[in-house]
Short mmCIF file of the C-alpha atoms (twelve columns), coordinates in Angstrom:
data_MODEL
# 
_entry.id   MODEL 
# 
loop_
_atom_site.group_PDB 
_atom_site.id 
_atom_site.type_symbol 
_atom_site.label_atom_id 
_atom_site.label_alt_id 
_atom_site.label_comp_id 
_atom_site.label_asym_id 
_atom_site.label_seq_id 
_atom_site.Cartn_x 
_atom_site.Cartn_y 
_atom_site.Cartn_z 
_atom_site.pdbx_PDB_model_num 
ATOM 1   C CA . MET A 1   11.081  -7.512  8.467   1 
ATOM 2   C CA . LEU A 2   9.508   -4.022  9.126   1 
ATOM 3   C CA . SER A 3   10.221  -2.510  12.654  1 
ATOM 4   C CA . ILE A 4   8.755   0.965   13.532  1 
ATOM 5   C CA . ASP A 5   9.922   2.192   16.850  1 
ATOM 6   C CA . LYS A 6   8.313   5.338   18.489  1 
ATOM 7   C CA . ILE A 7   8.026   7.409   15.407  1 
ATOM 8   C CA . SER A 8   6.458   10.941  15.555  1 
ATOM 9   C CA . LYS A 9   5.558   13.295  12.776  1 
ATOM 10  C CA . THR A 10  4.153   16.902  13.327  1 
ATOM 11  C CA . PHE A 11  3.066   19.044  10.420  1 
ATOM 12  C CA . PHE A 12  3.559   22.888  10.776  1 
ATOM 13  C CA . PRO A 13  5.052   22.699  14.270  1 
ATOM 14  C CA . GLY A 14  4.828   25.872  16.268  1 
ATOM 15  C CA . THR A 15  2.103   27.320  14.143  1 
ATOM 16  C CA . VAL A 16  -1.719  27.723  14.620  1 
ATOM 17  C CA . ASN A 17  -1.913  24.878  11.942  1 
ATOM 18  C CA . GLU A 18  0.159   22.463  14.026  1 
ATOM 19  C CA . ARG A 19  -1.097  18.943  13.685  1 
ATOM 20  C CA . LYS A 20  0.465   15.837  15.278  1 
ATOM 21  C CA . ALA A 21  0.037   13.144  12.545  1 
ATOM 22  C CA . LEU A 22  1.930   10.344  14.283  1 
ATOM 23  C CA . VAL A 23  2.632   10.063  17.963  1 
ATOM 24  C CA . ASN A 24  5.231   7.624   19.408  1 
ATOM 25  C CA . LEU A 25  3.869   4.913   17.096  1 
ATOM 26  C CA . ASN A 26  5.216   1.362   17.288  1 
ATOM 27  C CA . LEU A 27  4.478   -1.275  14.891  1 
ATOM 28  C CA . THR A 28  6.257   -4.660  13.782  1 
ATOM 29  C CA . LEU A 29  5.605   -6.706  10.746  1 
ATOM 30  C CA . ASP A 30  7.101   -10.219 10.391  1 
ATOM 31  C CA . GLU A 31  7.907   -11.906 7.081   1 
ATOM 32  C CA . GLY A 32  4.682   -12.610 5.212   1 
ATOM 33  C CA . ASP A 33  2.383   -10.480 7.456   1 
ATOM 34  C CA . PHE A 34  -0.496  -8.808  5.773   1 
ATOM 35  C CA . VAL A 35  -1.769  -5.917  8.058   1 
ATOM 36  C CA . THR A 36  -4.855  -3.902  7.257   1 
ATOM 37  C CA . VAL A 37  -5.114  -0.389  8.746   1 
ATOM 38  C CA . ILE A 38  -8.417  1.326   9.447   1 
ATOM 39  C CA . GLY A 39  -9.388  4.599   11.171  1 
ATOM 40  C CA . SER A 40  -11.204 7.871   10.565  1 
ATOM 41  C CA . ASN A 41  -9.883  10.627  8.355   1 
ATOM 42  C CA . GLY A 42  -6.809  12.338  9.889   1 
ATOM 43  C CA . ALA A 43  -6.004  9.297   11.967  1 
ATOM 44  C CA . GLY A 44  -2.523  9.174   10.506  1 
ATOM 45  C CA . LYS A 45  -2.938  6.098   8.315   1 
ATOM 46  C CA . SER A 46  -1.440  7.532   5.023   1 
ATOM 47  C CA . THR A 47  1.092   9.506   6.899   1 
ATOM 48  C CA . LEU A 48  2.257   6.115   8.347   1 
ATOM 49  C CA . LEU A 49  2.635   4.755   4.771   1 
ATOM 50  C CA . ASN A 50  4.437   7.956   3.633   1 
ATOM 51  C CA . ALA A 51  6.875   7.647   6.589   1 
ATOM 52  C CA . VAL A 52  7.685   4.070   5.770   1 
ATOM 53  C CA . SER A 53  8.182   4.857   2.002   1 
ATOM 54  C CA . GLY A 54  10.343  7.945   2.699   1 
ATOM 55  C CA . ARG A 55  7.966   10.535  1.317   1 
ATOM 56  C CA . TYR A 56  7.975   12.086  4.733   1 
ATOM 57  C CA . THR A 57  10.865  12.302  7.137   1 
ATOM 58  C CA . VAL A 58  9.836   11.384  10.784  1 
ATOM 59  C CA . ASP A 59  10.653  13.913  13.556  1 
ATOM 60  C CA . SER A 60  11.785  11.129  15.921  1 
ATOM 61  C CA . GLY A 61  11.875  7.398   16.197  1 
ATOM 62  C CA . THR A 62  13.318  4.818   13.847  1 
ATOM 63  C CA . ILE A 63  12.161  2.642   10.786  1 
ATOM 64  C CA . ASP A 64  14.110  -0.546  9.999   1 
ATOM 65  C CA . ILE A 65  13.518  -2.762  6.906   1 
ATOM 66  C CA . ASP A 66  15.269  -6.149  7.117   1 
ATOM 67  C CA . GLY A 67  17.347  -4.950  9.972   1 
ATOM 68  C CA . LYS A 68  18.575  -1.883  8.072   1 
ATOM 69  C CA . ARG A 69  17.910  1.644   9.412   1 
ATOM 70  C CA . VAL A 70  16.203  3.618   6.598   1 
ATOM 71  C CA . ASN A 71  15.416  6.861   8.423   1 
ATOM 72  C CA . ARG A 72  18.172  8.828   6.436   1 
ATOM 73  C CA . LEU A 73  17.270  7.171   3.099   1 
ATOM 74  C CA . GLN A 74  15.391  9.246   0.626   1 
ATOM 75  C CA . GLU A 75  12.224  7.894   -1.075  1 
ATOM 76  C CA . PHE A 76  14.050  6.839   -4.211  1 
ATOM 77  C CA . GLN A 77  16.661  5.030   -2.181  1 
ATOM 78  C CA . ARG A 78  13.996  3.041   -0.324  1 
ATOM 79  C CA . ALA A 79  12.336  2.030   -3.621  1 
ATOM 80  C CA . LYS A 80  14.365  -1.205  -3.870  1 
ATOM 81  C CA . TYR A 81  12.751  -2.425  -0.564  1 
ATOM 82  C CA . ILE A 82  9.170   -0.998  -1.325  1 
ATOM 83  C CA . GLY A 83  6.398   -1.431  -3.681  1 
ATOM 84  C CA . ARG A 84  3.410   0.933   -3.480  1 
ATOM 85  C CA . VAL A 85  -0.042  1.388   -4.915  1 
ATOM 86  C CA . PHE A 86  -1.847  4.765   -4.410  1 
ATOM 87  C CA . GLN A 87  -5.367  5.674   -4.240  1 
ATOM 88  C CA . ASP A 88  -5.391  7.577   -7.426  1 
ATOM 89  C CA . PRO A 89  -5.226  4.962   -10.359 1 
ATOM 90  C CA . MET A 90  -3.314  7.670   -12.368 1 
ATOM 91  C CA . ALA A 91  -0.504  7.915   -9.802  1 
ATOM 92  C CA . GLY A 92  1.199   4.589   -10.070 1 
ATOM 93  C CA . THR A 93  1.896   4.493   -13.849 1 
ATOM 94  C CA . ALA A 94  3.336   6.716   -16.619 1 
ATOM 95  C CA . PRO A 95  0.459   7.625   -18.982 1 
ATOM 96  C CA . ASN A 96  2.740   8.548   -21.905 1 
ATOM 97  C CA . LEU A 97  4.718   5.337   -21.847 1 
ATOM 98  C CA . THR A 98  3.514   2.014   -23.081 1 
ATOM 99  C CA . ILE A 99  2.398   -0.924  -20.976 1 
ATOM 100 C CA . GLU A 100 5.736   -2.739  -21.716 1 
ATOM 101 C CA . GLN A 101 7.746   0.392   -20.920 1 
ATOM 102 C CA . ASN A 102 6.091   0.856   -17.552 1 
ATOM 103 C CA . LEU A 103 6.706   -2.823  -16.672 1 
ATOM 104 C CA . ALA A 104 10.399  -2.486  -17.720 1 
ATOM 105 C CA . LEU A 105 10.780  0.537   -15.339 1 
ATOM 106 C CA . ALA A 106 9.099   -1.463  -12.535 1 
ATOM 107 C CA . LEU A 107 11.503  -4.417  -13.218 1 
ATOM 108 C CA . ARG A 108 14.469  -2.078  -12.708 1 
ATOM 109 C CA . ARG A 109 13.199  -0.379  -9.494  1 
ATOM 110 C CA . GLY A 110 15.955  0.418   -7.162  1 
ATOM 111 C CA . GLN A 111 18.679  -0.998  -9.533  1 
ATOM 112 C CA . PRO A 112 21.619  0.941   -11.008 1 
ATOM 113 C CA . ARG A 113 20.966  2.165   -14.520 1 
ATOM 114 C CA . GLY A 114 23.398  1.403   -17.473 1 
ATOM 115 C CA . LEU A 115 23.525  0.865   -21.175 1 
ATOM 116 C CA . GLY A 116 21.783  -2.205  -22.757 1 
ATOM 117 C CA . LEU A 117 18.745  -3.222  -24.651 1 
ATOM 118 C CA . ALA A 118 15.653  -1.564  -23.121 1 
ATOM 119 C CA . LEU A 119 13.548  -4.548  -23.609 1 
ATOM 120 C CA . THR A 120 14.465  -8.104  -24.540 1 
ATOM 121 C CA . ALA A 121 12.311  -10.897 -26.044 1 
ATOM 122 C CA . LYS A 122 12.554  -12.847 -22.637 1 
ATOM 123 C CA . GLN A 123 11.301  -9.774  -20.773 1 
ATOM 124 C CA . ARG A 124 8.350   -9.302  -23.182 1 
ATOM 125 C CA . ALA A 125 7.512   -12.978 -22.778 1 
ATOM 126 C CA . ARG A 126 7.549   -12.601 -18.983 1 
ATOM 127 C CA . PHE A 127 5.449   -9.400  -19.259 1 
ATOM 128 C CA . ARG A 128 2.827   -11.293 -21.317 1 
ATOM 129 C CA . GLU A 129 2.811   -14.163 -18.793 1 
ATOM 130 C CA . GLU A 130 2.386   -11.776 -15.844 1 
ATOM 131 C CA . LEU A 131 -0.294  -9.630  -17.462 1 
ATOM 132 C CA . ALA A 132 -2.277  -12.737 -18.402 1 
ATOM 133 C CA . THR A 133 -2.819  -13.379 -14.761 1 
ATOM 134 C CA . LEU A 134 -4.887  -10.304 -14.559 1 
ATOM 135 C CA . GLU A 135 -7.387  -11.523 -17.057 1 
ATOM 136 C CA . LEU A 136 -7.863  -8.136  -18.543 1 
ATOM 137 C CA . GLY A 137 -6.450  -8.950  -21.987 1 
ATOM 138 C CA . LEU A 138 -3.521  -6.469  -21.426 1 
ATOM 139 C CA . GLU A 139 -1.019  -9.185  -22.412 1 
ATOM 140 C CA . ASN A 140 -2.053  -8.477  -25.949 1 
ATOM 141 C CA . ARG A 141 -1.696  -4.682  -25.665 1 
ATOM 142 C CA . LEU A 142 2.041   -4.334  -24.748 1 
ATOM 143 C CA . PRO A 143 2.584   -1.323  -27.155 1 
ATOM 144 C CA . ALA A 144 -0.409  0.560   -25.981 1 
ATOM 145 C CA . LYS A 145 -0.009  3.632   -23.920 1 
ATOM 146 C CA . VAL A 146 -1.134  3.334   -20.328 1 
ATOM 147 C CA . GLY A 147 -2.998  6.570   -20.571 1 
ATOM 148 C CA . LEU A 148 -5.537  4.843   -22.749 1 
ATOM 149 C CA . LEU A 149 -6.383  2.272   -20.115 1 
ATOM 150 C CA . SER A 150 -9.472  2.604   -17.762 1 
ATOM 151 C CA . GLY A 151 -8.924  3.423   -14.137 1 
ATOM 152 C CA . GLY A 152 -9.458  -0.151  -13.017 1 
ATOM 153 C CA . GLN A 153 -6.988  -1.531  -15.656 1 
ATOM 154 C CA . ARG A 154 -4.351  1.131   -14.571 1 
ATOM 155 C CA . GLN A 155 -4.829  0.238   -10.854 1 
ATOM 156 C CA . ALA A 156 -4.563  -3.573  -11.718 1 
ATOM 157 C CA . LEU A 157 -1.410  -2.835  -13.658 1 
ATOM 158 C CA . SER A 158 0.043   -0.651  -10.777 1 
ATOM 159 C CA . LEU A 159 -0.629  -3.546  -8.400  1 
ATOM 160 C CA . LEU A 160 1.153   -6.005  -10.608 1 
ATOM 161 C CA . MET A 161 4.169   -3.517  -11.013 1 
ATOM 162 C CA . ALA A 162 4.295   -3.056  -7.273  1 
ATOM 163 C CA . GLY A 163 4.772   -6.679  -6.707  1 
ATOM 164 C CA . PHE A 164 6.811   -7.330  -9.793  1 
ATOM 165 C CA . THR A 165 10.209  -7.538  -8.167  1 
ATOM 166 C CA . LYS A 166 9.035   -9.111  -4.830  1 
ATOM 167 C CA . PRO A 167 9.531   -5.973  -2.636  1 
ATOM 168 C CA . ARG A 168 10.353  -6.506  1.023   1 
ATOM 169 C CA . ILE A 169 7.429   -4.347  1.788   1 
ATOM 170 C CA . LEU A 170 4.184   -3.630  -0.188  1 
ATOM 171 C CA . LEU A 171 2.328   -0.536  0.754   1 
ATOM 172 C CA . LEU A 172 -1.381  -0.157  -0.480  1 
ATOM 173 C CA . ASP A 173 -2.895  3.226   0.270   1 
ATOM 174 C CA . GLU A 174 -6.779  2.952   -0.237  1 
ATOM 175 C CA . HIS A 175 -5.960  1.454   -3.629  1 
ATOM 176 C CA . THR A 176 -9.548  0.436   -4.419  1 
ATOM 177 C CA . ALA A 177 -11.266 3.669   -3.050  1 
ATOM 178 C CA . ALA A 178 -11.388 5.525   -6.395  1 
ATOM 179 C CA . LEU A 179 -12.781 2.607   -8.323  1 
ATOM 180 C CA . ASP A 180 -16.442 1.611   -9.086  1 
ATOM 181 C CA . PRO A 181 -17.697 -1.442  -7.055  1 
ATOM 182 C CA . GLN A 182 -17.026 -3.866  -9.917  1 
ATOM 183 C CA . ARG A 183 -13.390 -2.819  -10.574 1 
ATOM 184 C CA . ALA A 184 -12.865 -2.385  -6.794  1 
ATOM 185 C CA . ALA A 185 -13.802 -6.088  -6.379  1 
ATOM 186 C CA . LEU A 186 -11.542 -7.064  -9.208  1 
ATOM 187 C CA . VAL A 187 -8.538  -5.209  -7.765  1 
ATOM 188 C CA . THR A 188 -9.366  -6.581  -4.283  1 
ATOM 189 C CA . ASP A 189 -9.285  -10.117 -5.658  1 
ATOM 190 C CA . LEU A 190 -6.046  -9.443  -7.476  1 
ATOM 191 C CA . THR A 191 -4.544  -7.979  -4.228  1 
ATOM 192 C CA . GLU A 192 -5.338  -11.162 -2.418  1 
ATOM 193 C CA . ARG A 193 -3.884  -13.251 -5.058  1 
ATOM 194 C CA . ILE A 194 -0.736  -11.418 -5.640  1 
ATOM 195 C CA . VAL A 195 0.123   -11.051 -1.964  1 
ATOM 196 C CA . SER A 196 -0.653  -14.612 -1.288  1 
ATOM 197 C CA . GLN A 197 1.413   -16.088 -4.284  1 
ATOM 198 C CA . GLY A 198 4.176   -13.738 -3.760  1 
ATOM 199 C CA . GLY A 199 4.324   -14.159 0.081   1 
ATOM 200 C CA . LEU A 200 4.528   -10.284 0.212   1 
ATOM 201 C CA . THR A 201 4.750   -8.512  3.491   1 
ATOM 202 C CA . THR A 202 2.042   -5.980  3.160   1 
ATOM 203 C CA . LEU A 203 0.640   -2.780  4.921   1 
ATOM 204 C CA . MET A 204 -2.762  -1.787  3.618   1 
ATOM 205 C CA . VAL A 205 -4.845  1.218   4.471   1 
ATOM 206 C CA . THR A 206 -8.613  1.046   3.669   1 
ATOM 207 C CA . HIS A 207 -11.772 2.745   4.701   1 
ATOM 208 C CA . ASN A 208 -13.793 -0.374  3.784   1 
ATOM 209 C CA . MET A 209 -14.278 -2.440  7.016   1 
ATOM 210 C CA . GLU A 210 -15.294 -5.608  5.328   1 
ATOM 211 C CA . GLN A 211 -12.298 -5.317  3.038   1 
ATOM 212 C CA . ALA A 212 -10.035 -4.938  6.153   1 
ATOM 213 C CA . LEU A 213 -11.661 -7.973  7.795   1 
ATOM 214 C CA . ARG A 214 -11.464 -10.079 4.625   1 
ATOM 215 C CA . LEU A 215 -7.838  -9.385  3.749   1 
ATOM 216 C CA . GLY A 216 -4.799  -9.971  5.630   1 
ATOM 217 C CA . ASN A 217 -3.835  -11.856 8.971   1 
ATOM 218 C CA . ARG A 218 -3.754  -8.812  11.228  1 
ATOM 219 C CA . LEU A 219 -5.638  -5.593  11.765  1 
ATOM 220 C CA . ILE A 220 -4.886  -2.359  13.406  1 
ATOM 221 C CA . MET A 221 -7.050  0.646   14.111  1 
ATOM 222 C CA . MET A 222 -5.507  4.149   14.260  1 
ATOM 223 C CA . HIS A 223 -6.832  7.328   15.857  1 
ATOM 224 C CA . GLU A 224 -4.960  10.672  16.264  1 
ATOM 225 C CA . GLY A 225 -1.683  9.269   15.244  1 
ATOM 226 C CA . GLN A 226 -1.609  6.186   17.392  1 
ATOM 227 C CA . ILE A 227 -2.636  2.573   17.235  1 
ATOM 228 C CA . VAL A 228 -5.550  2.240   19.510  1 
ATOM 229 C CA . PHE A 229 -6.659  -1.415  18.729  1 
ATOM 230 C CA . GLN A 230 -4.970  -4.437  17.341  1 
ATOM 231 C CA . ALA A 231 -6.247  -7.835  16.249  1 
ATOM 232 C CA . THR A 232 -4.127  -10.974 15.721  1 
ATOM 233 C CA . ALA A 233 -4.796  -13.504 13.144  1 
ATOM 234 C CA . GLU A 234 -6.767  -15.591 15.572  1 
ATOM 235 C CA . GLU A 235 -8.708  -12.596 16.956  1 
ATOM 236 C CA . LYS A 236 -9.418  -11.340 13.418  1 
ATOM 237 C CA . LYS A 237 -11.296 -14.506 12.640  1 
ATOM 238 C CA . SER A 238 -14.150 -13.576 15.063  1 
ATOM 239 C CA . LEU A 239 -14.345 -9.929  14.292  1 
ATOM 240 C CA . THR A 240 -17.286 -8.355  12.446  1 
ATOM 241 C CA . VAL A 241 -18.053 -4.879  11.238  1 
ATOM 242 C CA . PRO A 242 -20.421 -4.143  14.331  1 
ATOM 243 C CA . LEU A 243 -17.585 -5.300  16.707  1 
ATOM 244 C CA . LEU A 244 -15.148 -2.997  15.113  1 
ATOM 245 C CA . LEU A 245 -17.449 -0.087  15.407  1 
ATOM 246 C CA . GLU A 246 -18.027 -0.922  19.006  1 
ATOM 247 C CA . GLU A 247 -14.298 -0.946  19.559  1 
ATOM 248 C CA . PHE A 248 -14.015 2.406   17.839  1 
ATOM 249 C CA . ALA A 249 -16.955 3.836   19.972  1 
ATOM 250 C CA . LYS A 250 -14.793 3.155   23.115  1 
ATOM 251 C CA . ILE A 251 -12.418 5.843   22.002  1 
ATOM 252 C CA . LYS A 252 -13.584 9.145   23.622  1 
ATOM 253 C CA . GLY A 253 -14.738 11.536  21.020  1 
ATOM 254 C CA . ALA A 254 -14.039 9.314   18.088  1 
ATOM 255 C CA . MET A 255 -16.392 9.207   15.211  1 
ATOM 256 C CA . LEU A 256 -16.257 7.144   12.008  1 
ATOM 257 C CA . ASP A 257 -16.964 9.011   8.806   1 
ATOM 258 C CA . ASP A 258 -19.482 7.842   6.232   1 
ATOM 259 C CA . ARG A 259 -16.952 6.078   3.977   1 
ATOM 260 C CA . ALA A 260 -15.670 3.919   6.890   1 
ATOM 261 C CA . LEU A 261 -19.263 2.470   7.251   1 
ATOM 262 C CA . LEU A 262 -19.350 1.218   3.686   1 
ATOM 263 C CA . THR A 263 -19.560 -2.444  3.496   1 
# 
């Protein structure tokens, strides 16, 4: 499904600001895997997602999706394989377009464009059905501009859009971090449901260790651009936040920031 082999990424090479974000990193996700990723700030978590999505080009190593080498594909070319939800609720939707227009764009992600009806009655019926699963009343607001929605509503919509076409890989980059606790809990529940019902192969970055333990069947911990700890589905069942902190403490010089301690 997703095969990452010895990828490296250095920012500002050869300068005083040189930073090795990824260092010979290896990771494989099988069909249906849901891997949560934790680590301190600057560990390379978001860079990993950006490398998979094509936002960043890796310096070395390979990335394969469904056996296809995607290293040379640009971000828009990888869109047909990948769905993504960002930390900023405003980043995943177009505020000046309506809810139905945003959903229509998501439906056509990665497909060739041509002439035809922008929206059909069948599509609108599907949109209402899908939106009803969010339990936010958005199915009755299809003509409303997305910019009028709250942050939690927009993030829920972004999550629905990202999984709309059953992408081969779903990337979640701290997608609940900017929300208040109530909305974060709602989006977390939606994440669990959408990934489970769609059988989506998912890579999720989070600073919330309880969330990392609750969601997914595998867990990895990153530090200084490398994976320093992994837990299988069976091992994850017995993990706790204190045990994760203990594992992190074994890394020389490592220190978790305050956000990573939130539970």
